[in-house]
C-alpha positions in Angstrom: 127.5 84.4 73.6 125.0 82.5 75.7 121.9 84.6 76.4 121.1 85.2 80.0 118.5 87.0 82.2 120.2 88.1 85.5 118.6 89.8 88.5 120.1 89.7 91.9 117.0 89.5 94.1 118.8 88.9 97.4 120.4 91.6 99.6 123.7 90.2 101.0 124.7 91.3 104.5 128.2 90.0 105.4 130.6 90.2 108.3 131.3 88.8 111.8 128.3 89.2 114.2 126.0 90.2 111.3 123.4 87.8 112.8 122.9 90.4 115.5 121.2 92.6 112.7 118.5 90.1 111.9 115.9 92.0 114.0 116.8 95.3 112.4 116.7 93.7 108.9 113.4 91.9 109.6 111.9 95.2 110.7 112.8 96.7 107.4 110.7 94.0 105.8 107.8 95.1 108.1 107.8 91.8 109.9 105.8 91.3 113.1 105.8 87.5 113.3 108.9 85.5 112.3 109.1 81.7 112.0 112.6 80.3 112.3 113.2 77.0 110.5 116.2 75.2 111.9 117.4 71.9 113.4 118.3 70.8 117.0 122.1 71.1 116.4 121.8 74.8 115.5 119.7 75.4 118.7 122.3 73.5 120.7 125.1 75.7 119.2 123.2 78.8 120.5 122.6 80.5 117.2 118.8 80.3 117.4 118.8 82.0 120.8 120.9 84.9 119.4 118.5 85.3 116.5 115.4 85.2 118.7 116.9 87.8 121.1 117.7 90.1 118.2 114.1 89.7 116.8 112.5 90.2 120.2 114.5 93.4 120.7 112.6 94.7 117.6 109.3 93.5 119.1 109.0 90.8 116.5 107.2 87.7 117.9 109.1 84.6 117.1 108.3 80.9 116.8 110.8 78.1 116.1 110.4 74.9 114.0 113.4 72.6 114.6 112.4 69.7 112.4 114.6 70.2 109.4 116.7 67.1 108.7 119.7 66.5 106.4 118.3 66.1 102.8 114.9 67.5 103.9 111.8 65.6 102.9 108.2 66.3 102.2 107.5 65.0 105.7 109.8 67.8 107.1 107.9 70.4 105.0 104.5 69.1 106.2 105.6 69.2 109.8 106.8 72.8 109.4 103.6 73.7 107.7 101.6 72.6 110.8 103.7 75.1 112.8 103.2 77.8 110.2 99.5 77.4 110.0 99.2 77.7 113.8 101.6 80.6 114.2 100.7 82.5 111.0 104.1 84.2 110.3 104.7 87.1 108.0 108.4 86.3 107.7 110.3 83.0 107.4 113.9 82.7 108.5 116.0 79.7 107.4 118.8 79.4 110.0 121.3 76.5 109.5 122.8 74.6 106.6 121.2 74.1 103.2 118.7 71.7 104.7 117.2 74.3 107.0 117.1 76.9 104.2 115.6 74.5 101.7 113.0 73.3 104.2 112.0 76.9 104.9 111.6 77.5 101.2 109.5 74.3 101.0 107.2 75.5 103.9 106.9 78.9 102.1 105.8 77.3 98.8 103.0 75.3 100.5 102.0 77.9 103.1 101.8 80.7 100.6 100.3 78.8 97.6 98.6 75.8 99.0 98.6 72.2 97.8 101.6 69.9 98.5 105.3 70.0 97.8 105.0 67.9 94.7 102.9 70.6 93.1 106.1 72.8 92.9 108.5 70.3 91.4 109.9 72.1 88.4 110.3 75.8 87.7 107.9 78.6 88.1 105.1 76.7 89.8 104.3 79.2 92.6 100.8 80.5 92.1 100.8 83.4 94.6 103.2 85.8 96.1 105.3 84.2 98.8 106.4 85.3 102.3 109.6 87.3 102.5 112.5 85.1 103.7 115.8 85.8 105.4 118.5 83.1 105.1 121.3 82.7 107.7 123.7 79.9 106.6 125.8 78.3 109.4 127.8 76.3 106.9 129.8 77.1 103.7 128.2 74.6 101.4 125.0 74.7 99.3 124.7 78.4 98.6 120.9 78.0 99.0 120.8 81.5 100.5 121.2 82.9 97.0 119.1 80.5 95.0 115.4 80.4 94.1 115.4 76.6 94.3 114.6 74.2 97.2 115.7 70.6 97.0 113.1 68.5 98.8 113.1 64.6 98.7 109.9 62.7 98.5 109.5 61.0 101.8 108.3 57.7 100.2 110.2 57.4 96.9 113.3 59.4 98.2 113.4 61.1 94.8 114.9 64.6 95.1 112.6 67.3 93.7 114.1 70.6 92.5 111.4 73.2 93.2 112.3 76.6 91.8 110.6 79.9 91.5 111.9 83.4 91.6 109.3 84.2 94.2 111.1 81.8 96.5 114.3 83.8 96.4 115.4 85.1 99.9 115.0 88.8 100.4 118.1 88.9 102.6 121.1 86.6 103.1 123.1 87.1 106.3 126.7 85.8 106.0 128.2 85.7 109.5 131.4 83.6 109.4 131.4 83.2 113.2 128.4 80.9 112.8 130.5 78.4 110.8 133.0 78.0 113.7 130.7 75.7 115.5 130.5 73.2 112.7 131.9 69.7 113.4 134.9 68.8 111.4 132.9 66.4 109.3 130.4 69.1 108.3 133.1 71.5 107.4 134.6 68.8 105.1 131.3 67.7 103.5 129.9 71.2 102.9 133.3 72.5 101.6 133.6 69.7 99.0 130.0 70.4 98.0 130.7 74.1 97.5 133.8 73.3 95.5 131.8 71.0 93.2 129.4 73.8 92.6 132.1 76.2 91.5 133.5 73.6 89.1 130.3 72.2 87.6 128.8 75.7 87.0 131.9 76.6 85.1 131.3 74.1 82.4 127.5 73.7 82.0 125.6 74.1 78.8 124.0 77.2 80.3 127.3 78.9 81.3 127.2 82.6 80.5 129.2 85.8 81.2 127.4 86.3 84.5 127.6 82.7 85.8 131.3 82.5 84.8 132.1 85.6 87.0 130.6 83.9 90.1 132.1 80.4 89.2 135.6 81.8 88.9 135.5 83.9 92.1 133.9 81.0 94.1 136.7 78.6 92.8 139.4 81.1 93.8 138.0 81.5 97.3 137.1 77.9 98.0 140.1 76.1 96.5 142.7 78.2 98.3 141.0 78.2 101.7 139.5 74.7 102.1 142.6 73.1 103.5 143.1 76.0 105.9 139.7 75.6 107.5 140.4 71.8 107.8 143.8 72.3 109.4 143.0 75.6 111.3 139.3 75.5 112.1 139.4 78.8 114.1 140.8 80.8 111.2 137.9 83.3 110.8 139.4 84.9 107.6 139.4 81.5 105.9 135.9 80.7 107.2 134.7 84.0 105.8 136.3 83.2 102.4 134.6 79.8 102.3 131.3 81.2 103.2 131.5 83.9 100.5 132.8 81.4 98.0 129.8 79.1 98.7 127.4 82.0 98.3 129.0 83.0 95.0 128.7 79.4 93.9 125.0 79.5 94.7 124.7 82.5 92.4 126.5 80.6 89.7 124.1 77.7 90.1 121.2 80.1 89.9 122.5 81.3 86.5 124.2 78.2 85.1 122.8 75.1 86.9 124.8 71.9 87.7 126.0 68.8 85.8 126.7 65.1 85.8 128.4 64.9 89.2 125.2 65.8 90.9 123.2 63.5 88.7 125.5 60.7 89.8 125.5 61.7 93.4 121.7 61.9 94.0 121.0 58.1 93.5 123.9 57.3 95.9 122.2 59.4 98.6 118.7 58.0 97.8 119.9 54.4 97.7 122.7 54.2 100.2 122.1 57.3 102.3 125.5 58.5 101.3 126.1 62.1 102.5 125.7 64.5 99.6 129.2 66.0 100.0 130.7 62.5 100.1 128.8 61.4 97.0 129.5 64.4 94.9 133.1 64.8 96.0 133.8 61.1 95.0 132.1 61.4 91.6 133.4 64.9 90.6 137.0 63.9 89.6 135.7 61.2 87.3 133.2 63.6 85.7 135.9 66.2 85.2 138.0 63.5 83.4 135.0 62.5 81.3 134.2 66.1 80.3 137.9 66.9 79.8 138.0 64.7 76.7 136.1 67.5 74.9 136.3 70.5 77.2 139.8 70.4 78.5 140.5 74.0 77.5 137.7 75.2 79.8 139.3 73.5 82.8 142.7 75.0 81.9 141.1 78.4 81.8 139.6 77.9 85.3 143.0 76.8 86.7 144.6 80.0 85.3 142.6 81.9 87.9 144.5 80.2 90.7 147.9 79.7 89.0 150.8 80.5 91.3 148.9 79.8 94.5 150.6 77.3 96.7 149.5 73.7 96.0 147.3 74.6 93.0 147.5 72.6 89.8 149.4 73.8 86.8 146.8 75.2 84.3 148.5 73.2 81.5 147.5 70.0 83.4 143.9 70.7 82.5 141.2 68.2 83.4 143.6 65.5 84.6 145.4 67.9 86.9 142.2 69.3 88.3 140.8 65.8 88.8 143.9 64.7 90.7 143.8 67.9 92.8 140.1 67.2 93.7 140.9 63.6 94.7 143.6 64.9 97.0 141.2 67.4 98.6 138.6 64.6 99.2 141.4 62.6 100.9 142.5 65.6 103.0 138.8 66.0 104.1 139.0 62.3 105.3 136.4 61.2 102.8 136.3 58.1 100.6 137.5 58.2 97.1 136.1 54.9 95.9 132.5 53.7 95.8 133.6 50.2 96.9 134.6 51.8 100.2 131.1 53.4 100.6 129.2 50.1 100.8 128.1 50.3 97.1 127.3 46.9 95.6 129.0 46.7 92.2 126.1 44.7 90.8 123.8 47.6 91.6 125.7 50.1 89.5 123.3 49.6 86.5 120.4 50.5 88.7 122.2 53.6 90.0 122.9 54.5 86.4 119.2 54.2 85.6 118.5 56.7 88.4 121.3 59.1 87.4 120.0 59.2 83.8 116.7 60.6 85.1 118.3 63.4 87.0 117.6 66.9 85.7 121.1 68.2 86.4 122.6 65.8 84.0 120.9 67.6 81.1 123.1 70.6 81.7 126.4 68.7 81.6 128.6 70.1 78.8 129.2 66.6 77.4 126.0 64.7 76.7 125.4 61.8 79.1 123.1 58.8 79.0 122.7 55.6 81.0 125.7 53.9 79.4 128.1 56.8 79.9 126.9 57.3 83.5 127.4 53.6 84.2 130.9 53.9 82.9 131.6 56.8 85.2 130.2 54.8 88.2 132.4 51.9 87.2 135.5 54.1 87.1 134.7 55.4 90.6 134.0 51.9 92.0 
């Protein structure tokens, strides 16, 4: 049995309209000044105004930083830090997708501990206690609300830095499925595929353990059986709630198991070609499943047993091949590309991408060892 050290540091508050409780919950954390980290789209959707009103009702002074971008960079963190230094919050709130929550964590690292974002690249680098945080996801994707990691890209090199510390864990995660109703169709597709990739990758990593497997399995059951519903019936609140909870469970699985080669292969595509993360990881995932299945097919069959009998789900006996085919069909249903050639990727650049993928931390947790040559072969199969 794989050793593990599990502590759930984040309180989960779930249900429709639970965003209305943010003021009450912030008061329980003794907050007087809250900084909301978000993006202009979330403001336009009206979610920030709701949160600000709830906070003000509890006499909590509020400021808003709306400079979080997709794949947040050190520049985003630095811009947020300027606002934090001026406002001097005692609580941070990440309101939006994974980018807003990660940016809020990045601001928290530097505001609380000093230095620059690069100083926290790695694990356990925080030098002081950090401000309490509340995460309010508006997508069903990264599961950042239940992770102690922030993924921040270097603004110059575009290298993604995984900055993790238990002190960065959010104190409270508010899961309000109504907030996901305002997502554009493309965001629903990209974040849903990302969440599904988390469920599958965490199921087979070298660090998989009894706790991570519970969350991986439950996230897979929720995500795989509800993804097509939210694509075809975007107003189905029950399916939205299932996707949001599934993404959160997958975040807990990542926290306890890490990720694998699909993310190692996806990150260079985002850095080099600005490929959306959900597109990149969704395209690479079926090929990685087939690659891993040559040695770990029984693990994939075991995962498929949890959804056996559900309409449209693969037969468990089909194993890795059946799962890979199912994932490809889901990527197609999400109106995403299934070949690198259709994403503007130059085939002659695949060796360079493989060089980058071989340097990714997540690849070290893949159940089947990967190196530059094996990663290149997976890129070639996806091209």
